[in-house]
SEVO-612693 format. One record per residue: residue in one letter; x, z, y of N, C-alpha, C in turn. Coordinates in steps of 0.02 Angstrom, whole numbers, plus 50000, padded with zeros to 5 digits. Each point is the difference from the previous one (the first is absolute). Last residue first. Example, Ala and Ser with C-alpha at 12.3 -4.5 7.8 and 13.67 -1.06 7.14 Angstrom:
<recs>
+------+-------+-------+-------+-------+-------+-------+-------+-------+-------+
! resn !  n.c1 !  n.c3 !  n.c2 ! ca.c1 ! ca.c3 ! ca.c2 !  c.c1 !  c.c3 !  c.c2 !
+------+-------+-------+-------+-------+-------+-------+-------+-------+-------+
!    S ! 50642 ! 50354 ! 49888 ! 50042 ! 50003 ! 50059 ! 49961 ! 50037 ! 50055 !
!    A ! 50015 ! 49996 ! 49714 ! 49955 ! 50000 ! 50059 ! 50045 ! 50000 ! 50060 !
+------+-------+-------+-------+-------+-------+-------+-------+-------+-------+
</recs>
This chain:
<recs>
+------+-------+-------+-------+-------+-------+-------+-------+-------+-------+
! resn !  n.c1 !  n.c3 !  n.c2 ! ca.c1 ! ca.c3 ! ca.c2 !  c.c1 !  c.c3 !  c.c2 !
+------+-------+-------+-------+-------+-------+-------+-------+-------+-------+
!    X ! 49951 ! 49379 ! 50903 ! 50024 ! 49968 ! 49938 ! 49982 ! 49927 ! 49998 !
!    X ! 49940 ! 50160 ! 50175 ! 50072 ! 49984 ! 50004 ! 50025 ! 49966 ! 49937 !
!    X ! 49773 ! 50079 ! 50034 ! 50012 ! 49941 ! 50042 ! 50072 ! 49984 ! 50003 !
!    X ! 49928 ! 50190 ! 49878 ! 49973 ! 49941 ! 49967 ! 50015 ! 49937 ! 50043 !
!    X ! 50062 ! 50214 ! 50081 ! 50043 ! 49982 ! 49943 ! 49975 ! 49934 ! 49967 !
!    X ! 49871 ! 50094 ! 50176 ! 50065 ! 49974 ! 50028 ! 50046 ! 49982 ! 49942 !
!    X ! 49793 ! 50094 ! 49944 ! 49987 ! 49936 ! 50035 ! 50068 ! 49970 ! 50022 !
!    X ! 50003 ! 50218 ! 49910 ! 49988 ! 49950 ! 49946 ! 49990 ! 49932 ! 50032 !
!    X ! 50020 ! 50181 ! 50148 ! 50065 ! 49988 ! 49966 ! 49992 ! 49948 ! 49946 !
!    X ! 49807 ! 50066 ! 50116 ! 50046 ! 49966 ! 50045 ! 50065 ! 49984 ! 49964 !
!    X ! 49847 ! 50131 ! 49885 ! 49975 ! 49932 ! 50005 ! 50047 ! 49960 ! 50045 !
!    X ! 50044 ! 50229 ! 49981 ! 50014 ! 49962 ! 49939 ! 49978 ! 49930 ! 50004 !
!    X ! 49945 ! 50142 ! 50179 ! 50074 ! 49989 ! 49993 ! 50018 ! 49959 ! 49940 !
!    X ! 49773 ! 50065 ! 50024 ! 50019 ! 49951 ! 50052 ! 50076 ! 49984 ! 49995 !
!    X ! 49919 ! 50173 ! 49865 ! 49978 ! 49936 ! 49974 ! 50019 ! 49943 ! 50049 !
!    X ! 50040 ! 50221 ! 50067 ! 50046 ! 49980 ! 49946 ! 49980 ! 49932 ! 49972 !
!    X ! 49856 ! 50097 ! 50160 ! 50064 ! 49978 ! 50031 ! 50051 ! 49979 ! 49946 !
!    X ! 49794 ! 50089 ! 49924 ! 49990 ! 49938 ! 50034 ! 50064 ! 49973 ! 50033 !
!    X ! 50008 ! 50216 ! 49887 ! 49994 ! 49942 ! 49957 ! 49989 ! 49933 ! 50039 !
!    X ! 50011 ! 50241 ! 50076 ! 50059 ! 49954 ! 50014 ! 49994 ! 49936 ! 49961 !
!    X ! 49842 ! 50184 ! 49980 ! 49994 ! 49970 ! 50069 ! 50058 ! 49951 ! 50014 !
!    X ! 49998 ! 50127 ! 49792 ! 49950 ! 49948 ! 50004 ! 49994 ! 49966 ! 50068 !
!    X ! 50235 ! 50103 ! 49929 ! 49934 ! 50029 ! 50016 ! 49948 ! 49943 ! 50005 !
!    X ! 50218 ! 49970 ! 49844 ! 49976 ! 49994 ! 50068 ! 49934 ! 50036 ! 50007 !
!    X ! 50226 ! 49967 ! 49832 ! 49938 ! 50040 ! 50006 ! 49979 ! 49999 ! 50071 !
!    X ! 50161 ! 49831 ! 49834 ! 49987 ! 50033 ! 50064 ! 49936 ! 50037 ! 49995 !
!    X ! 50190 ! 49921 ! 49801 ! 49934 ! 49995 ! 50031 ! 49999 ! 50035 ! 50067 !
!    X ! 50174 ! 49894 ! 49787 ! 49994 ! 50036 ! 50062 ! 49932 ! 49988 ! 50031 !
!    X ! 50070 ! 49992 ! 49734 ! 49980 ! 49960 ! 50053 ! 49990 ! 50043 ! 50065 !
!    X ! 50056 ! 50072 ! 49765 ! 50054 ! 49982 ! 50046 ! 49984 ! 49957 ! 50058 !
!    X ! 49856 ! 50105 ! 49823 ! 50035 ! 49941 ! 49972 ! 50054 ! 49974 ! 50050 !
!    X ! 49863 ! 50189 ! 50055 ! 50033 ! 50017 ! 49935 ! 50037 ! 49941 ! 49971 !
!    X ! 49975 ! 50000 ! 50265 ! 49952 ! 50011 ! 49944 ! 50039 ! 50014 ! 49935 !
!    X ! 50071 ! 50057 ! 50257 ! 50016 ! 49955 ! 49947 ! 49955 ! 50016 ! 49940 !
!    X ! 49989 ! 50031 ! 50288 ! 50005 ! 50031 ! 49934 ! 50021 ! 49948 ! 49950 !
!    X ! 49960 ! 50058 ! 50288 ! 50019 ! 49955 ! 49945 ! 50005 ! 50042 ! 49937 !
!    X ! 49858 ! 50016 ! 50248 ! 50039 ! 50033 ! 49952 ! 50018 ! 49950 ! 49946 !
!    X ! 49938 ! 49946 ! 50264 ! 49980 ! 50000 ! 49931 ! 50049 ! 50041 ! 49957 !
!    X ! 50012 ! 49942 ! 50239 ! 49959 ! 50058 ! 49988 ! 49979 ! 50007 ! 49926 !
!    X ! 50137 ! 49814 ! 50087 ! 50033 ! 50063 ! 50012 ! 49958 ! 50063 ! 49984 !
!    X ! 50018 ! 49738 ! 49938 ! 49945 ! 50048 ! 49996 ! 50027 ! 50070 ! 50008 !
!    X ! 50147 ! 49816 ! 50025 ! 49936 ! 49964 ! 50011 ! 49941 ! 50048 ! 49999 !
!    X ! 50218 ! 50082 ! 49951 ! 49998 ! 49978 ! 50070 ! 49932 ! 49964 ! 50016 !
!    X ! 50047 ! 50067 ! 49777 ! 49988 ! 50059 ! 50041 ! 49996 ! 49981 ! 50075 !
!    X ! 50053 ! 49829 ! 49851 ! 49931 ! 50025 ! 49985 ! 49984 ! 50058 ! 50043 !
!    X ! 50218 ! 49919 ! 50000 ! 49956 ! 49953 ! 50037 ! 49927 ! 50021 ! 49992 !
!    X ! 50160 ! 50121 ! 49879 ! 50008 ! 50013 ! 50071 ! 49957 ! 49956 ! 50043 !
!    X ! 50007 ! 49970 ! 49760 ! 49965 ! 50062 ! 50021 ! 50005 ! 50014 ! 50074 !
!    X ! 50006 ! 49746 ! 49908 ! 50046 ! 50057 ! 49999 ! 49963 ! 50063 ! 50027 !
!    X ! 49865 ! 49803 ! 49883 ! 50025 ! 50017 ! 50065 ! 50044 ! 50061 ! 49993 !
!    X ! 49880 ! 49782 ! 49844 ! 50026 ! 50068 ! 50003 ! 50031 ! 50011 ! 50071 !
!    X ! 49815 ! 49827 ! 49861 ! 50039 ! 50013 ! 50058 ! 50022 ! 50073 ! 49998 !
+------+-------+-------+-------+-------+-------+-------+-------+-------+-------+
</recs>
């Protein structure tokens, strides 16, 4: 799954973004933000799985 950078920034406004050496965009989240990020991703994956 790929997400446009602007959608990624909107979904995680407090996260820093970076690009790894192999060109993969990554998010840098504070540890306290991980539970919320996991919930968001699970909801998104559940919704996309049910729409197929």
